[in-house]
N, C-alpha and C positions, 0 to 999 in steps of 0.2 A: 698860222691863225685858223685857216680852214680846217686843219686837222683837229685843233682844240674844239672847235664848234661841233665837228662830227662826233668826237668822243663824248661831248656833253649830251648830244642827242641820243646816242646809243645807251648811255647810262640812264637817261630819263625813261627810255622805252623799257629797259630791263626792270627798273623800279616799278613802273606801272604794271608790267606783267606779273611781278611778284605780289603786288597788292591785289590784283584780280584773283590769282590762285588762292591766296590766303582767305579772301572773302568767300570763295566758293567752298573751300574746305570747312570754314566755320558754319556755313549755312547748309543748304540742301542741294547745292549745285552739283556736287560730286558724290554719288552714292557710295557708301563704304561697304566692302564685302561682309556678309554675315559671319559671325563667329562660328567656329566649328561645332561647339557644344550647344549653340542656341537652337531651340526647336523651330522647325520650319512650319510656317503658318498653314493650317489646313491638313497637316500630316496627322495620322492617327496616333494617339498616345500609346506607348508600350505598356502592355499588361504587366502587373506586378507578378514576380515569380512566386509560385506556390511554395510554402515551406516544405522541405524534404522530410519524409517520414524517417524516424529513427531506424537505423539498420538493425536487423535481427541476426544475432549470431547463430549460424547454422550448426555450430558445435555445442550449443547448449544442451545439457542433460541434467536430470534431477539426481541429487544425492542426498542421503540422510546423514545428519550430523548428530553425534551423541553429545548431550549437554547435561549439566547437573540438573536433577529433577527439581522443579520449582523455579528455575532460572531461564526457562525457554525464551521468555519475552526479553530478558536482559541480553541473552545471547544474540537474539535477532537484532536488537538495537546496536550492539557492539559490532556485529558483522556489517551492518549498513554504514556505520561510521568508518570502519576500516576500508570498505569498498570506496567510499568517497575520498578518504585520505590518500589511498594508493592509486586513485584514478582508474579503478577497475570496472567502471560502469558498463564498458563494452564486453566484459567477460563474466559478469555476475548479473543474473536476472532477478527473478522473484525469490523472496525468502518468506516461507510460510510456516505457521504453527497449526497443527490439527486441533481444532476446538469444537465444542458443541455447547448449545445453550443449556444451562442448568438453573433450576429455581432453588433458592435457599430461603429458609425461614430464619429471620433475625428479629428477636423481640416481638414475635407474633406477626411480623410483616414479611411478605414474600418479595424476594428480589431475584431477578433473572440476570445471570452473568454468563460469560463465555468461559467454559472450563476446558483446560487442556486434557484431552482424553487419551493422548499418547505421551505420558510424561517422559521427559528426557530426550525427545526427538525434535529436530528442526529440519525442515526440507529446504534445500537450496538448489536453485537452477543456475548452472554455470558451465563455462568451458574450462574444465579442470585440467591443469598441468602441474608440474612439480612446484613452481613458484607459488601458484595460487593455493596449492595444497598446504604449503607452509603458512601462508597468510591466514587461512581458515583454521588450521590446526592450532595455531598460536593465539587464537582469540580467547580471551578470558572465559572460563567456565565451559570450554569445549574440551571434551576428552578424546575425541577421535571421530572417525567415519564408520558408517556401517559398511563392512567390507568382507571379502573372502580372501584370506591370505593377506598379501600386501596390496591388493587392488580394491579400491572403493567400488561398491556396487552402484551401477547406474540404473535408474528406474525410468520407465516410459511415462509419457504424459497421462496415459490411461490409468496406470497403476497409482500415480500420485493423485489424480482426480478422484479415484475411488475412495481414497482415504480422506482427502481434504473436503470433499463434498458430503461427507457424512453429516456435517452440521446442517446441510439443507434438509436432510430427511428428518432431523430431530427438532427443527424449529417449531413445528406446530404443537408438539407435545414435549416441552422441556422436562428433563428429568429433575427430580428433587434430590438435593444432596442432604439427606437427613440420616441420622443414626438413631435407631431405636433398639432397646434391649428388652429381652423377655422379663416380664414383671414390672416394667416401667409404667408409671401412671401417665395417661394421656387424656386429653379432652377432645371429643368429637365436635367438629365445627359445622359440618353440613350433613344433610341426609335425614332419615327418619329418627336417628338417635342423636341429633344435634344437641349440644350442651350436656350430654351424658359424659361422665368420667368413667374410666375403666382401666384395667391392667392389660398390658400387651401380653398376649399368649403365644403369638408366632409372628415372625417377620419374613416376608417374601421380597427379597431385594430385586429379583428379576421383574416381578409384576409390580413392584413398588406398592405393596398392600400390607396391611396389618390385620391380624385377628385379635380383636379386642374383646375382653370379657366385661360386659356391662351388667349392672344389677337391675333386673326388671321384676318388680313385686317381690323383692328380696331374694330372687334366684339369679345366679350368674348365667348370663346368656351370651354366647359367642356371636360376634358380628364382624364382617369383613369390611374394612374401609381403606380408602386410598391414602397414601402419604399426604396428599394435598388437602385431605379433609380432616386432619387431626393436628393438634399442637400439644406440645409438652405441657402437662398440668403444672400449675404453679404450686409450689410446696408451701 
């Protein structure tokens, strides 16, 4: 009998102890250890890592590609598409076309456009190897590389800039893309002989000027005018 009473007392004590522990865990009696990933209060926040600059391929060189004349822009677009399709962004850099601003007359109105002044040439910056050579060579409307023998010619940055930056020099005075023939009737639009009609006597393509014979008091008088100051006479 004494043993049974003692066992009951031990069981009661154990049950009471379990209830106390459970109560402390559910409340704030026993502090739980902080999670490993949880930020520590008062600790300085880590600064966000700055995005890495894209790597520059030290093997990049400039090469000139021959293209069908008039399709330079199409070739550039095709090359850019092939570079993306073959994941060659780390081996192909800039693709440029030499252009210069040119003013054209259409229906008596002037329009300034970027004209290709080296037809049939596309400049490509790349780390050329045999595989890349085939990718470029097999691009539609590409006929080959500017090369000596079997080796494509690599150009320096200075050489390419000298050609590509030609457009910066001509931006202030765009050239007029006009065609005049001797004997053609034109109308002068500006200057002392504005609104006079006359016949073209001479064409100077380099200076972009015309010698026009206008009639003054019934006598033909030569006058020099700029391409931009004349328009073709309406028939």
